[in-house]
C-alpha positions in Angstrom: 7.5 -20.2 -3.3 3.9 -19.8 -5.1 3.1 -17.4 -6.3 0.4 -16.4 -4.9 1.8 -16.1 -1.2 4.6 -14.6 -3.2 1.9 -11.7 -4.1 0.3 -12.0 -0.5 3.7 -11.2 0.9 4.5 -7.4 -0.9 2.0 -6.1 0.4 2.9 -7.4 4.4 5.1 -4.5 5.6 3.7 -2.4 3.2 5.8 -0.7 0.3 9.5 -1.8 1.6 8.4 -5.5 0.5 7.3 -4.8 -1.9 10.6 -3.2 -3.3 11.8 -6.2 -1.4 9.8 -8.7 -4.3 10.4 -5.8 -7.1 13.7 -7.1 -7.0 14.9 -10.5 -6.1 14.9 -13.2 -7.8 13.0 -14.7 -10.0 9.9 -12.9 -8.7 11.1 -9.4 -10.6 10.3 -11.4 -13.6 7.2 -12.9 -12.7 4.2 -9.6 -14.2 1.6 -10.6 -11.4 3.7 -10.6 -8.7 5.5 -7.2 -10.0 1.9 -5.7 -10.3 1.2 -6.5 -6.2 4.5 -4.9 -5.3 4.4 -1.8 -7.6 0.5 -1.3 -6.4 2.0 -2.3 -2.6 4.6 0.8 -2.9 2.4 3.5 -5.2 -0.3 2.4 -2.4 1.7 2.1 1.0 4.3 5.6 -0.4 1.2 7.4 -0.8 -0.7 6.7 3.0 3.0 7.3 4.3 3.5 10.5 3.2 -0.2 11.1 4.4 0.9 10.1 7.7 3.2 12.5 7.9 1.3 14.8 7.2 -1.5 14.8 10.3 1.0 13.1 12.3 3.4 15.5 12.5 2.6 18.7 10.1 -1.1 19.2 10.8 -0.5 18.9 14.7 1.7 22.3 13.9 -0.7 24.2 12.0 -3.9 23.4 13.1 -5.5 25.7 16.1 -5.4 23.4 19.7 -9.2 23.5 19.0 -8.7 21.3 16.2 -6.6 18.4 17.3 -9.7 16.6 17.8 -11.5 16.7 15.0 -7.8 15.6 13.0 -7.2 12.7 16.1 -10.3 10.8 14.7 -9.8 12.2 12.0 -6.6 9.9 11.9 -8.3 7.3 13.4 -10.2 6.9 11.2 -7.7 7.5 8.7 -5.7 4.5 9.8 -9.0 2.0 10.0 -9.7 2.3 6.6 -5.9 1.6 5.4 -5.5 -1.2 7.8 -9.0 -2.6 5.9 -8.2 -2.2 2.8 -4.3 -4.0 3.7 -5.6 -6.9 4.9 -8.7 -7.6 1.9 -5.1 -6.2 -1.3 -3.1 -9.5 1.2 -6.6 -10.9 0.6 -7.3 -10.9 -2.5 -3.3 -11.5 -3.8 -3.2 -15.2 -2.1 -6.6 -15.7 -4.0 -5.0 -14.9 -6.7 -7.0 -12.2 -7.0 -5.2 -8.2 -9.1 -6.9 -6.5 -7.2 -7.3 -3.3 -9.5 -6.7 0.5 -7.1 -8.8 3.2 -8.5 -6.3 5.7 -10.0 -2.9 3.6 -8.5 -3.5 -0.3 -9.7 -2.9 1.1 -13.7 0.0 3.1 -12.6 0.9 -0.5 -10.8 0.4 -2.3 -13.9 2.4 -0.4 -16.7 4.6 -0.3 -14.5 4.4 -4.3 -13.8 4.4 -4.7 -18.0 7.3 -2.6 -18.5 
C-alpha cells in the first residue's frame, strides 16, 4: 500500500485505525505513517472524551432550560470535527503533514521515538 493511502487510512475510523497502523508491519516503522497514526489516536481520543462528556454527563448536570443550548453546541462541535476529519484525510492523502496545534508536536515526538 502506498504511504499516502496508509496515512489517510490512519484517520478513517479515528483512533481505532490509528492504533491498527501503529502496530501493523511494515507501517509501524514508517515515521510519516506513525505521525498520522499518533495524531489520529490523540485527536480522536480527545474528541471521544469530549463527546462522552457532552452527551452523557452534561445532560444530567445542566438544568432543563440549558438543554437546547447544549444540543446546538453539540451539533456545532460535531460539524467542526467532521470538517477537521475530512481536512486531515485530504492532507494525509496529498502527502502533506498538517500538524494540529498542541496535538501535532506530541504526535511528532511519539513518531520519532
